[in-house]
C-alpha positions, -999 to +999 in steps of 0.1 A: +201+652+089+174+628+078+145+633+055+112+642+072+082+618+070+064+645+049+093+647+025+093+609+021+056+611+013+062+639-012+091+621-028+070+589-033+042+610-048+067+626-072+079+592-084+043+579-088+033+610-107+063+609-130+058+572-137+021+576-144+028+603-170+054+582-187+034+550-185+003+567-201+023+582-229+045+553-238+033+521-221+047+505-190+072+481-207+087+509-228+098+529-197+129+518-178+139+526-142+167+549-153+142+570-172+117+569-144+141+580-118+155+608-139+120+621-147+111+621-110+145+637-101+159+608-082+187+583-084+180+546-088+191+542-052+166+569-042+139+550-060+146+518-040+141+538-008+104+540-018+097+509-039+110+473-039+107+470-076+092+484-108+063+461-103+056+477-069+057+511-085+034+500-113+009+487-087+010+521-069+005+540-101-025+518-110-041+522-076-037+559-077-050+562-113-081+540-106-089+560-074-086+593-092-106+580-122-134+568-099-135+601-081-137+620-115-165+597-127-185+603-095-179+640-097-190+641-133-222+623-125-229+647-096-222+677-118-246+664-145-273+659-119-267+694-105-275+709-139-304+684-145-286+667-174-286+630-181-253+617-165-249+589-190-254+611-220-230+636-206-204+609-199-206+596-235-203+631-249-172+638-228-156+604-232-159+604-270-149+641-274-118+655-292-106+669-259-106+634-242-091+619-273-061+642-270-058+639-232-040+606-227-020+621-198-050+629-176-080+612-193-097+579-183-071+555-169-091+525-180-084+534-216-049+547-210-038+513-195-060+489-214-031+478-237-007+472-208-028+457-180-028+421-190+011+420-188+013+437-154+017+422-120-012+408-100-018+439-078-019+462-108-043+439-127-065+437-096-066+475-092-076+478-129-103+452-125-117+469-094-117+503-112-135+488-142-161+472-120-166+504-101-172+522-134-198+497-145-216+499-111-217+537-111-229+540-147-255+513-141-270+535-113-276+564-138-293+543-165-331+546-164-349+514-154-360+493-125-341+461-133-306+464-118-293+434-139-305+450-171-291+484-161-257+468-154-258+450-188-265+482-205-237+500-186-212+472-195-222+474-232-221+512-234-188+517-215-171+488-234-181+505-267-169+539-255-135+524-246-133+506-279-141+537-299-116+558-280-088+532-283-093+528-320-095+566-326-063+571-306-046+543-325-050+560-358-051+597-350-016+604-361-017+582-393-053+591-404-069+620-384-100+619-406-106+582-398-099+589-361-126+617-361-150+594-379-146+566-353-150+591-324-181+609-339-199+578-352-192+559-320-206+588-300-237+592-321-244+554-321-241+553-283-263+583-278-290+568-300-287+534-282-292+553-249-322+573-261-338+541-275-337+524-241 
């Protein structure tokens, strides 16, 4: 008896979900196919029923991660507006929070994959670039002003600094938690001051 179309879809989703978790935790290059298939509960032969190669899987993971990250950003902006809070301020406070620092598995994919993306295949790199551009565009819309070019420049600068602060804080959190906290807190305060000065 064959596998139903729905089961094929579910199997593919399971492989992508298992791969995303491992890629976020350890990096794409550090995760082999044997480990991927075992984590997803499949054989290597079963893997090839769904993907031509690891690169094809990485592209699917990146596309999923960018779509979900974009949806979460838009939902966060809408939630901020619903409670009459400044969406950019709320985003900075969440992005540079201890909770987000610890949440590599489900936090912002742009930070999670920043170290890997330049070594990935063309499709994965394009998905990442599209996701980054979308973040800049959505954040530019919530920055006060009437000059779209200046709003975008501010969005690019603020988000780039957020990503940098989070990456550096994550890089040292195990070796020097005090330094990690300093990077996170000082980065957050600086960005909130820059936003209020606009």
